[in-house]
N, C-alpha and C positions, 0 to 999 in steps of 0.2 A: 749689866752691860748697858751702857748709854748709847742710844741711837739718835743721831742728830735729825733724822727724818720723822721722828714720832710726832712732832708738832704739826706736820703737814697732813692733809687729808689722805685717806687711803687711795692707792692707785688701783683703779678698776681695770681688769684685764680680760682678754679672751685668749683661749688656747687653741692652737692648731695641732691636731694629733693628740696623743696621750690618752687614747680610749681604753676600753676594758682589757685589751690584750697587751697593753703597753706597761712595761715596768718603770721606765724612766718618767713617764707622764705623772704617775702617782708620786714619785719622788719629788718632782718639781712642785706639785700641788701641796704636798705635805710641808715642804720647806717654806713655800710662800705663805701658807696658812700659819705656820709656826711664828713667823715674824709679826703677824697681825697688822701689817701695813698694806696688804694686798687683798682685793676681793675679786674672785672669779665670777664674771658676769655672763660670759658667752663662750662658745667654742664650736669647733669643727673637730669632732672626736674620732670619726671613723670614715673610711672611704664608702662604707655601706651606710646609706642615710638612716635606715631603720635602727641599726646598731648604734649609730651616733646619737640619735634622739633618745634611745633607751638609756644610754650611758649618761647623757645630760640630765635626764629625769632622776637617775640614781644619785647624781651629784646635787640635786635640788635646784637646778637652774630653771628659769622661766623657759617654757617650750619655745617661745618666740625668739629666744636668744641662743638656740641650738641650731646651727647652720649646717648646710651640706657642702659648702664651698667657701674657701677663705676669702675670696673676692666678695661674696655676698656678706660675710661677716664684716669686712672692711667697710662696705657701704653702710651697714647698720651702725657703725661707730659714729659716723658723721650725720647721716640722715635720720637715724633712729634716736639720736640724742643720748646715748648711754655713755658718751665720752664726757667726762666732767671737767677736763682741763682746757687750757687754751692751745694745746698742741694740735688740735683738729683743724685742718684747712681743707681746701678743695681737693687735695691729693689723697686718694684713698690708700695708696701705697705708703705715704707718709704716716697716716693714722695707724696703719696696720703694724708698723714698727713698734708702736707703743702698746700693743695688746698684751 
């Protein structure tokens, strides 16, 4: 199967939800990983901060990229520099749509 996006760099994304007790979160991660065009770099995985950090560690994420609030993660996209494209601007909500 030919994918016209293969020549582009991978899209780095963050996930809100989809923690250890989620079934759909795992389905999304598996599908995205299977394509090979996406890299999970950050996430807010659980309403409980300890559980979210533990799950992020199980996924092999950098502990500094496992957040407790989606707004904090959106701020990290622009201010922390993990956004690799030109879609990042002063609007954290705009950046969050591309997680």
